[in-house]
C-alpha positions in Angstrom: 82.9 65.8 128.0 83.8 69.5 128.3 83.2 71.1 131.6 81.0 74.2 131.9 82.9 77.4 132.4 82.2 79.5 135.4 83.6 82.6 133.7 83.4 83.0 129.9 84.0 86.6 128.8 87.1 87.5 126.9 88.5 89.9 129.5 88.8 86.8 131.7 90.8 85.1 129.0 93.1 88.1 128.8 93.6 88.1 132.6 94.5 84.4 132.6 96.9 84.9 129.7 98.9 87.7 131.3 98.9 86.0 134.7 100.3 82.9 133.1 103.5 85.0 132.7 103.9 86.0 136.4 101.9 87.1 139.5 100.5 90.6 139.2 98.2 93.1 140.9 95.1 94.4 139.1 96.8 97.6 137.9 99.7 95.6 136.5 97.2 93.2 134.9 95.5 96.1 133.1 98.8 97.7 132.0 100.1 94.4 130.6 96.9 93.7 128.7 97.2 97.1 127.1 100.9 96.6 126.3 100.2 93.3 124.7 97.4 94.8 122.6 94.9 92.3 124.0 92.4 95.0 124.6 92.1 95.5 120.9 91.9 91.8 120.1 89.3 91.0 122.8 87.1 94.1 123.0 88.0 94.6 126.7 85.5 96.4 129.0 87.8 97.9 131.6 85.0 98.7 134.1 84.5 95.0 134.7 88.1 94.1 135.5 87.7 94.1 139.2 84.6 91.8 139.0 86.3 89.5 136.5 89.4 89.0 138.7 87.2 88.2 141.7 85.1 85.7 139.7 88.2 84.0 138.5 89.5 83.7 142.0 86.1 82.3 143.2 86.2 79.8 140.4 89.6 78.6 141.6 91.5 79.9 138.5 93.4 82.5 140.4 94.7 82.8 144.0 96.1 85.6 146.1 99.8 85.2 146.8 100.5 88.5 148.6 100.2 92.3 148.5 102.3 95.4 148.1 102.1 99.1 148.9 103.6 101.8 146.8 104.0 104.9 149.0 100.7 106.4 150.0 98.8 104.3 147.5 96.3 101.7 148.7 97.6 98.2 149.3 97.5 96.1 146.1 96.5 92.5 146.1 98.8 90.2 144.0 97.2 87.3 142.1 98.7 84.3 140.4 97.2 81.7 138.1 96.5 78.3 139.6 96.9 74.9 137.9 93.1 74.9 137.3 93.5 78.3 135.7 96.2 77.1 133.4 94.1 74.2 132.3 91.1 76.5 131.7 93.3 78.9 129.7 94.5 76.0 127.5 91.1 74.5 127.0 89.5 77.8 126.2 92.3 78.6 123.7 91.7 75.3 122.0 88.0 76.0 121.7 88.6 79.5 120.3 91.0 78.3 117.6 89.2 75.0 116.6 85.5 75.7 117.0 83.8 78.3 114.7 81.1 80.2 116.5 78.6 82.7 115.0 79.5 86.3 116.0 77.2 89.3 115.7 78.5 91.8 113.2 77.1 95.3 112.6 77.7 95.0 108.9 75.8 91.7 108.7 72.8 93.4 110.5 72.9 96.3 108.0 73.0 93.9 105.0 70.1 91.9 106.3 67.8 95.0 106.0 69.4 96.8 103.1 66.2 96.2 101.0 64.7 99.1 103.0 67.0 101.5 101.1 67.1 102.2 97.4 69.7 100.3 95.3 71.5 103.6 94.4 71.9 104.5 98.0 73.1 101.1 99.1 75.7 101.2 96.3 76.9 104.6 97.5 77.1 103.4 101.1 79.0 100.3 100.1 81.5 102.5 98.2 82.0 104.6 101.3 82.5 101.5 103.4 85.1 100.1 100.9 87.0 103.4 101.0 87.0 103.3 104.8 88.2 99.7 104.7 91.1 100.7 102.4 92.2 103.3 105.0 92.0 100.7 107.8 93.9 98.2 105.6 96.7 100.8 105.0 96.9 101.5 108.8 96.9 97.8 109.6 99.6 97.0 107.1 101.8 99.8 108.4 101.3 98.7 112.0 102.1 95.1 111.1 105.3 96.2 109.3 106.4 98.1 112.3 105.7 95.2 114.7 107.5 92.8 112.4 110.4 95.1 112.1 110.7 95.3 115.9 111.8 91.7 115.9 108.8 90.4 117.8 108.2 86.7 117.1 105.5 86.0 114.6 103.9 83.7 117.2 102.7 86.9 119.0 101.4 88.8 116.0 99.4 86.2 114.0 96.2 87.8 115.3 97.2 91.1 113.5 97.8 89.1 110.3 94.4 87.6 110.6 92.8 91.0 111.2 94.4 92.4 108.1 93.3 89.4 106.0 89.7 89.8 107.2 89.8 93.6 106.3 91.1 92.8 102.9 88.5 90.1 102.3 85.7 92.4 103.5 86.9 95.2 101.2 87.0 92.8 98.2 83.5 91.4 98.9 82.0 94.8 99.5 83.3 96.1 96.2 82.0 93.0 94.4 78.5 93.5 95.8 78.6 97.2 94.9 79.6 96.3 91.3 76.7 93.8 91.1 74.3 96.6 92.0 75.8 99.3 89.8 76.4 96.9 86.9 72.8 95.5 87.0 73.7 91.9 87.7 72.4 91.7 91.2 69.3 89.3 91.3 65.9 91.0 91.6 67.5 94.4 91.0 64.5 95.5 88.9 62.1 94.6 91.6 64.2 96.4 94.1 64.1 99.5 92.0 60.4 99.2 91.4 59.6 98.8 95.1 61.3 102.1 95.9 60.2 104.0 92.8 56.6 103.1 93.6 56.9 104.2 97.2 55.6 100.8 98.4 55.1 100.1 102.0 57.4 97.4 103.5 54.7 94.8 103.5 53.8 95.6 99.9 57.4 95.5 98.9 57.9 92.1 100.6 54.9 90.8 98.7 56.3 92.1 95.4 59.6 90.2 96.0 57.6 87.0 96.9 55.7 87.2 93.6 58.9 87.7 91.6 59.4 89.5 88.2 56.2 88.1 86.7 53.9 89.0 89.7 
């Protein structure tokens, strides 16, 4: 049976991952997370780093191994990962890779209420999104080529490959949905047009869709 985690935000995962390399103080932890690009992969909230490190220590996943002072700067506490922390990192990584989990997505939220806009406007907005995705894809491809060309092992860039694949899939799906709307093949498109052309209130429009084309 899996144990219940004491700390479960992704910044904690990033902290455990970089401390698995060597002991570090908080500033070095933050610098290494940025250098590894984990702040992009994990949507890191830097303001909570101090609290996250403390919570990991309280949970027994980190321990203090010393301190250092650089000139007039305040003394910096150095942390290392414990055996329990390594086990937690491994278990957490297994869960993230093997177990699909619903994730909130702004695009999904917008799609869920797109009936509130006219079909023509939705099609125009989808076109704008697809164009923006194309730009993001171009940037992602260029960055991936640069990283690959640097000689870095693929083991450390597979997340960038995944991000690119997801962007490409979203762009393809977004364009396909737009083509259904503009081409007239989207189900209930006539009702959708009628609801907006008639200026129906949301409750009236919902009732129209419930009745269907013959209502």
